[in-house]
Legacy VTK file of the C-alpha trace (Angstrom):
# vtk DataFile Version 3.0
C-alpha trace
ASCII
DATASET POLYDATA
POINTS 419 float
-16.004 -49.628 43.408
-14.030 -46.699 44.748
-11.856 -46.484 41.640
-14.925 -46.583 39.425
-16.546 -43.837 41.456
-13.531 -41.602 41.305
-12.896 -42.152 37.630
-16.234 -42.803 35.978
-16.212 -39.520 34.057
-12.449 -39.337 33.737
-11.409 -42.885 32.935
-8.111 -43.893 34.324
-5.057 -45.678 33.100
-7.498 -46.460 30.311
-6.959 -49.132 30.343
-5.265 -48.242 27.262
-2.013 -48.017 27.066
-4.024 -48.629 27.810
-4.710 -48.079 30.268
-1.628 -48.276 31.786
0.090 -45.325 33.173
-1.647 -42.289 32.505
-0.365 -39.411 34.483
-2.879 -37.135 32.789
-5.879 -39.170 33.890
-7.799 -36.203 35.162
-7.695 -34.525 31.773
-9.571 -37.239 29.910
-13.286 -37.866 29.865
-14.845 -41.262 29.367
-15.401 -40.592 25.676
-11.658 -40.095 25.237
-11.717 -43.791 24.447
-12.721 -42.765 20.957
-9.725 -40.620 20.009
-8.004 -37.397 20.866
-6.733 -38.781 24.138
-4.136 -37.234 26.315
-1.242 -38.919 27.939
-2.509 -41.937 29.719
-5.537 -43.114 27.935
-4.475 -42.782 24.334
-5.399 -45.547 21.974
-2.435 -45.119 19.672
1.138 -46.137 20.089
3.643 -43.669 21.378
4.884 -42.105 24.533
2.470 -41.420 27.333
4.312 -38.486 28.721
3.225 -35.266 30.288
4.201 -33.019 27.429
1.029 -31.078 27.880
1.335 -29.130 24.654
0.919 -32.432 22.844
4.288 -32.450 21.099
5.945 -35.692 20.143
9.288 -35.282 21.838
10.938 -35.193 18.410
9.439 -32.041 16.992
9.704 -30.467 20.425
13.449 -30.282 19.957
13.157 -27.832 17.105
12.020 -24.807 19.100
13.964 -21.802 20.288
15.578 -21.425 23.680
13.274 -20.563 26.540
11.065 -21.807 29.354
7.394 -22.666 29.069
5.298 -23.138 32.193
2.229 -25.319 32.371
-0.273 -26.048 35.126
-3.377 -28.131 35.675
-6.009 -28.395 38.376
-8.671 -31.022 39.008
-11.338 -31.189 41.707
-14.094 -33.757 41.969
-16.646 -33.594 44.782
-19.777 -35.643 45.096
-21.988 -38.132 46.877
-22.576 -41.833 46.266
-25.234 -44.077 47.832
-25.186 -47.788 47.099
-25.654 -51.373 48.260
-23.107 -54.014 49.145
-25.199 -56.789 47.588
-28.381 -57.347 45.607
-31.138 -59.852 46.447
-29.714 -62.477 44.056
-26.425 -62.439 46.014
-27.775 -63.412 49.437
-30.296 -65.830 50.902
-31.600 -63.231 53.349
-32.529 -59.900 51.687
-32.533 -58.234 55.110
-28.765 -58.686 55.233
-28.274 -56.261 52.347
-26.617 -53.106 53.636
-27.183 -49.578 52.375
-23.859 -47.734 52.245
-23.190 -44.160 51.189
-19.938 -42.275 50.875
-18.572 -38.861 50.057
-16.327 -38.326 47.048
-13.399 -35.954 47.046
-10.531 -36.014 44.592
-8.090 -33.133 44.333
-5.020 -32.947 42.101
-2.798 -30.160 40.847
0.402 -30.060 38.828
2.922 -27.613 37.466
5.307 -28.305 34.597
8.490 -26.733 33.263
9.432 -27.169 29.611
12.983 -25.844 29.311
14.555 -25.584 25.852
18.286 -25.196 26.303
19.045 -25.317 22.589
17.646 -26.639 19.350
19.009 -30.063 20.257
18.314 -30.274 23.983
15.322 -29.707 26.178
14.370 -30.687 29.732
10.834 -31.368 30.930
9.688 -31.639 34.540
6.224 -32.058 36.018
5.470 -31.880 39.716
2.068 -32.971 41.022
0.322 -33.361 44.352
-2.910 -35.092 45.332
-5.245 -34.991 48.296
-5.203 -36.048 51.048
-1.401 -36.325 51.216
-0.707 -33.107 49.279
2.931 -34.130 49.035
4.654 -32.843 45.888
5.917 -35.669 43.679
8.074 -35.450 40.583
5.969 -37.456 38.164
8.115 -36.695 35.132
11.680 -35.499 34.735
13.465 -36.214 31.471
15.589 -34.683 28.758
15.189 -34.911 24.985
18.309 -34.803 22.835
18.620 -34.750 19.052
21.759 -36.200 17.489
22.130 -34.551 14.071
18.361 -34.786 13.550
18.866 -38.498 12.871
18.678 -40.115 16.304
16.461 -38.855 19.115
17.016 -39.698 22.769
14.701 -39.369 25.762
16.204 -40.148 29.164
14.774 -39.937 32.695
11.510 -40.500 34.505
8.847 -40.808 31.849
6.288 -43.309 30.662
6.396 -45.282 27.442
3.192 -46.893 26.229
2.766 -49.388 23.430
-0.402 -50.890 22.064
-3.728 -49.801 20.625
-6.576 -51.177 22.718
-8.433 -48.675 24.921
-9.835 -51.578 26.939
-7.141 -54.189 27.556
-3.530 -53.005 27.781
-1.996 -56.447 27.329
0.486 -55.268 24.664
1.617 -52.303 26.752
4.607 -54.391 27.734
6.415 -51.826 29.852
3.332 -51.350 32.033
3.050 -55.052 32.879
3.953 -55.812 36.505
5.564 -58.794 38.243
3.524 -60.781 40.759
5.363 -59.278 43.761
4.784 -55.601 42.869
1.747 -53.857 44.359
-0.545 -52.882 41.450
-2.302 -50.300 43.642
0.868 -48.258 44.041
0.042 -45.128 42.026
3.374 -43.409 42.547
5.447 -42.391 39.545
8.250 -44.959 39.513
9.377 -45.426 35.914
12.874 -44.697 34.608
13.585 -45.090 30.928
16.079 -44.573 28.163
14.544 -44.452 24.697
16.328 -44.054 21.388
14.199 -43.331 18.319
15.609 -43.755 14.834
13.194 -42.569 12.119
13.412 -44.546 8.875
11.243 -43.401 5.980
7.587 -43.728 6.939
8.444 -45.653 10.085
11.233 -46.098 12.543
12.780 -48.019 15.390
12.531 -47.500 19.140
15.129 -49.037 21.449
14.343 -48.851 25.166
15.912 -49.631 28.510
13.330 -49.485 31.266
12.913 -50.144 34.963
10.855 -49.079 37.959
11.980 -48.155 41.437
9.520 -50.785 42.701
11.606 -53.413 40.851
14.787 -52.620 42.778
16.041 -54.677 45.679
17.704 -51.646 47.270
16.887 -47.976 47.746
19.769 -46.677 45.681
20.580 -47.292 42.013
19.347 -50.434 40.218
21.668 -53.278 39.341
22.214 -54.062 35.676
19.958 -57.126 35.836
17.155 -55.022 37.341
16.868 -53.042 34.105
14.748 -54.392 31.248
15.413 -53.929 27.545
13.360 -54.070 24.389
12.317 -52.292 21.261
9.775 -51.990 18.494
9.505 -51.167 14.815
6.752 -48.966 13.405
5.494 -48.663 9.841
2.975 -45.834 9.377
1.239 -45.435 6.022
-1.776 -43.290 5.164
-4.277 -46.039 5.888
-2.178 -48.549 7.742
-0.203 -48.548 10.993
1.844 -51.563 12.043
4.038 -52.155 15.085
6.062 -55.148 16.187
8.358 -55.423 19.184
9.370 -57.144 22.380
10.543 -56.536 25.923
12.374 -58.530 28.572
12.931 -57.955 32.280
14.257 -60.635 34.599
11.137 -60.448 36.808
8.738 -60.777 33.873
8.037 -63.252 31.131
9.682 -62.540 27.795
6.990 -60.982 25.608
6.653 -60.105 21.921
3.750 -58.205 20.404
2.329 -56.851 17.184
-0.379 -54.270 16.572
-2.161 -53.322 13.390
-4.814 -50.708 12.721
-6.418 -49.601 9.491
-9.447 -47.721 8.184
-12.167 -49.709 6.426
-14.959 -48.396 4.174
-17.528 -46.125 5.822
-14.743 -44.747 8.051
-14.721 -47.787 10.293
-11.402 -48.104 12.089
-10.296 -51.655 12.804
-7.441 -52.837 14.983
-5.921 -56.071 16.152
-3.050 -57.010 18.434
-1.249 -60.199 19.349
1.051 -61.203 22.186
3.449 -64.120 22.605
4.617 -64.695 26.192
7.501 -67.047 26.998
8.185 -68.179 30.567
11.951 -68.616 30.729
11.674 -70.087 34.257
8.996 -72.556 33.279
8.323 -75.592 35.421
5.618 -78.229 35.128
3.450 -76.857 37.964
3.371 -73.312 36.554
-0.018 -71.624 36.072
0.681 -70.863 32.403
2.215 -73.000 29.735
5.741 -72.188 28.761
4.549 -70.341 25.655
1.105 -68.731 25.485
-0.618 -66.505 22.923
-3.152 -63.697 23.389
-4.956 -61.605 20.781
-7.741 -59.090 20.288
-9.811 -57.477 17.553
-11.772 -54.248 17.801
-13.583 -51.547 15.859
-14.406 -47.845 16.119
-17.202 -46.274 14.132
-19.153 -42.995 14.159
-22.801 -42.323 13.363
-24.985 -39.227 13.030
-22.244 -36.809 12.021
-19.872 -38.275 14.575
-22.130 -37.472 17.535
-22.536 -41.180 18.281
-19.215 -43.003 18.727
-18.944 -46.716 19.385
-16.016 -48.964 20.215
-16.330 -52.716 20.572
-13.621 -55.301 21.183
-13.031 -59.007 21.727
-9.945 -60.104 23.646
-8.628 -63.593 24.334
-6.071 -63.688 27.120
-3.985 -66.843 27.163
-1.958 -65.740 30.187
-2.906 -66.704 33.738
-0.097 -64.963 35.637
1.465 -61.468 35.682
-1.922 -59.975 34.873
-1.520 -56.611 36.608
-0.961 -53.470 34.535
0.378 -50.261 36.050
-2.362 -47.653 36.384
-5.221 -49.933 35.269
-8.526 -50.078 37.131
-8.629 -53.864 36.891
-6.072 -56.553 36.072
-6.316 -58.541 32.876
-8.524 -61.613 33.239
-7.681 -64.923 31.611
-9.880 -66.359 28.890
-12.474 -64.691 26.685
-13.326 -61.007 27.203
-15.550 -58.460 25.464
-15.836 -54.681 25.834
-18.272 -52.027 24.619
-17.944 -48.235 24.834
-20.560 -45.742 23.638
-20.543 -41.945 23.641
-23.529 -39.973 22.320
-23.188 -36.186 22.308
-26.022 -33.635 22.141
-26.164 -29.834 21.977
-22.689 -29.424 20.486
-21.203 -31.844 22.961
-22.437 -30.093 26.086
-24.569 -33.086 27.107
-23.332 -36.657 26.685
-24.759 -40.083 27.334
-21.983 -42.575 28.007
-21.621 -46.291 28.511
-18.645 -48.468 29.285
-18.821 -52.197 29.796
-16.376 -55.071 30.184
-17.243 -58.718 30.571
-15.116 -61.806 31.132
-16.995 -64.683 29.560
-14.776 -67.323 31.149
-15.638 -66.269 34.720
-19.090 -64.828 33.981
-17.938 -61.577 35.564
-18.005 -57.986 34.405
-18.660 -54.337 35.104
-20.904 -51.796 33.401
-21.021 -48.045 33.784
-23.854 -46.008 32.254
-23.278 -42.300 32.816
-24.167 -38.806 31.693
-22.234 -35.539 31.732
-23.375 -31.951 31.392
-21.063 -29.027 30.540
-22.899 -25.697 30.756
-20.437 -23.636 32.824
-16.794 -23.065 31.847
-14.411 -25.555 33.492
-17.303 -27.300 35.274
-18.861 -30.697 34.531
-21.866 -32.279 36.243
-21.684 -36.076 36.144
-24.090 -38.872 37.016
-23.232 -42.567 36.781
-24.262 -46.010 37.991
-21.312 -48.422 38.271
-22.511 -52.008 38.611
-20.390 -55.132 39.050
-21.871 -58.129 37.226
-21.583 -61.822 37.987
-20.982 -63.945 41.072
-19.212 -62.697 44.174
-16.374 -65.098 43.337
-15.903 -63.504 39.897
-12.812 -61.544 38.991
-14.408 -58.111 38.660
-16.102 -58.422 42.049
-12.960 -59.729 43.753
-10.771 -57.018 42.233
-13.279 -54.251 42.949
-11.250 -51.723 44.939
-14.160 -50.117 46.755
-13.345 -50.073 50.460
-17.090 -50.471 51.063
-17.307 -53.587 48.836
-20.414 -52.344 47.064
-21.887 -54.108 44.065
-23.927 -51.177 42.792
-23.941 -47.454 43.447
-25.323 -44.156 42.225
-22.646 -41.515 41.759
-23.255 -37.801 41.479
-20.211 -35.556 41.162
-19.243 -32.035 40.177
-15.891 -31.682 38.429
-13.915 -28.464 38.245
-10.793 -28.486 36.107
-8.543 -26.443 33.883
-5.029 -26.253 32.536
-2.644 -23.912 30.793
LINES 1 420
419 0 1 2 3 4 5 6 7 8 9 10 11 12 13 14 15 16 17 18 19 20 21 22 23 24 25 26 27 28 29 30 31 32 33 34 35 36 37 38 39 40 41 42 43 44 45 46 47 48 49 50 51 52 53 54 55 56 57 58 59 60 61 62 63 64 65 66 67 68 69 70 71 72 73 74 75 76 77 78 79 80 81 82 83 84 85 86 87 88 89 90 91 92 93 94 95 96 97 98 99 100 101 102 103 104 105 106 107 108 109 110 111 112 113 114 115 116 117 118 119 120 121 122 123 124 125 126 127 128 129 130 131 132 133 134 135 136 137 138 139 140 141 142 143 144 145 146 147 148 149 150 151 152 153 154 155 156 157 158 159 160 161 162 163 164 165 166 167 168 169 170 171 172 173 174 175 176 177 178 179 180 181 182 183 184 185 186 187 188 189 190 191 192 193 194 195 196 197 198 199 200 201 202 203 204 205 206 207 208 209 210 211 212 213 214 215 216 217 218 219 220 221 222 223 224 225 226 227 228 229 230 231 232 233 234 235 236 237 238 239 240 241 242 243 244 245 246 247 248 249 250 251 252 253 254 255 256 257 258 259 260 261 262 263 264 265 266 267 268 269 270 271 272 273 274 275 276 277 278 279 280 281 282 283 284 285 286 287 288 289 290 291 292 293 294 295 296 297 298 299 300 301 302 303 304 305 306 307 308 309 310 311 312 313 314 315 316 317 318 319 320 321 322 323 324 325 326 327 328 329 330 331 332 333 334 335 336 337 338 339 340 341 342 343 344 345 346 347 348 349 350 351 352 353 354 355 356 357 358 359 360 361 362 363 364 365 366 367 368 369 370 371 372 373 374 375 376 377 378 379 380 381 382 383 384 385 386 387 388 389 390 391 392 393 394 395 396 397 398 399 400 401 402 403 404 405 406 407 408 409 410 411 412 413 414 415 416 417 418
């Protein structure tokens, strides 16, 4: 439950592109699931990069020469008591252990946005985290415009596809092979992306790899680099994406995503994934070709103070279920998710709820929480993460708490800011 404790008010690697790979995790509160997200936890398609001014990477090329500096700081400190099991888990209630722990999370970053000309800019972000406090280049890339018709982005940056804020199964470039450690939080992505706008849509062509995919410590071999692309069609009330990606260490995958606005301002979305195992053999966990899909909704009530997201997800895959930056892997079978954010007093006080449940394994996790913002840059947070289902269930087994607690009370004070 350690990851839940650290991130309950600042959702990681929602799991949106999902959850996957969100270098700006500390900038997003739990209710960022409902829109306006920063880099990592955005629900829309696009690049999850650290361009902290929110530019697209295309329009950013149109500025004048110059250097823009950015910086961010995040500190979370708190206390968390809890229990390793509940009475229904054990035959002897006296064996239940009370466990408490301190919470400390410290991160800081500095970024350089260097515009060399109208056509070329360079972006770099350096971050460090406690306890190591070792500076790490999390992003370093250049943007280049070719005659305002083709746009290139090359270097260390993240690319995120997909819509779901809960299950990042269509975030193909964040999917990990079985032999890569999903708990490795280091920035390891290298990508080449070419964007060709066409009318109200456009094409993206990508070449992508990770340093954790390489067999050696120097440059990757050609067959250690993946390739793919997607097409986007964006109308006023309709957004459609279709694409695919292949890397030799991963199954070949194709996806589509569709979102639209229904009457009463209800936003609906659906995604689908086709995975093909090119090294299929009869004893494989999956079939040679498997299909996964989801359907979800967002809607607002009471002048948008109450925001709700609900989603159903069927995962046909049983292997390669880890997603870079996600709190939990994807779980096979039938899954449901519910997210609620209710704001009071002009958003200064919020009641929050996040829940995920895997019907197939009868396993899940819920997180009721509350946040209070009454002092500039400071948030008081209270939450109760609780892992549902049997000890053998996926959410309990993948719970990263080094104390192996089923339930806990978390109180934390968060201090943060950025320029």
